[in-house]
N, C-alpha and C positions, 0 to 999 in steps of 0.2 A: 230204264223204261224204253221199250222199243218204239220206234217211230211208226205212227199210224197213217193210213192213207184211205181216202174215201173212194169207194167204187160203187158201180151200179151194174147188176147182172140182170138182163132182160129175161122175163119168164117166157118159156117156150109154149106153155099152155097153163090152164088154170090150176092144175094139180102140181105144177112145178114151183114149189115154195122154197126149196133150198138145194144147194149144191155141195158135194163133198169136195174138199180141196186138201191136197197133201203136199208138204215140202219137207224133204229130208227126214222122213219118219214122223213128222208131226202132222196132225190133221185137224180139220175143223169143218163144221157145216156152216155155210154162208147163205144168208137169206137172199132170195131173188125178188125183183120187183120194187126195190127200194134202195135209196142211197144209204150205205153203211160204212163204218170204219173198220178196217182190218189191219193187222200188222203188215208192214211194207213187204215182207217176203212172200206173203200169200197174195197180196195185190199184184205183184209182179207176175206171178204164175197165172192168175185170172186174166190179167190184161194180155198177156202173151197168147193165151187160149182164145181170147176174143179176136186178136189179130189174125190168128190162124184160121178161125172160123170165117172171118171176112174174106181172107184170101182164097179160101176153098170155094166160097159162094161166087166170088168174081171169076175164078177159073171155070167153074161149072157153067156159069152164065155165058162166058166168052166162047165156050166150046160146045154149047148145046145145039148149035145150028148145023 
């Protein structure tokens, strides 16, 4: 049995109900707007994506002036 991890993906708008996530040829749709459990390998990809989004937002904000 694979280790599971809880994650939360914020919705970008009302119609944003799920995200497609792929890892090494395996894929799944992950619900947004609620705390859910996903296999560890998918959680790592989702969390890295969220870190990259946050870094991009900080960069844009810092360089927008």
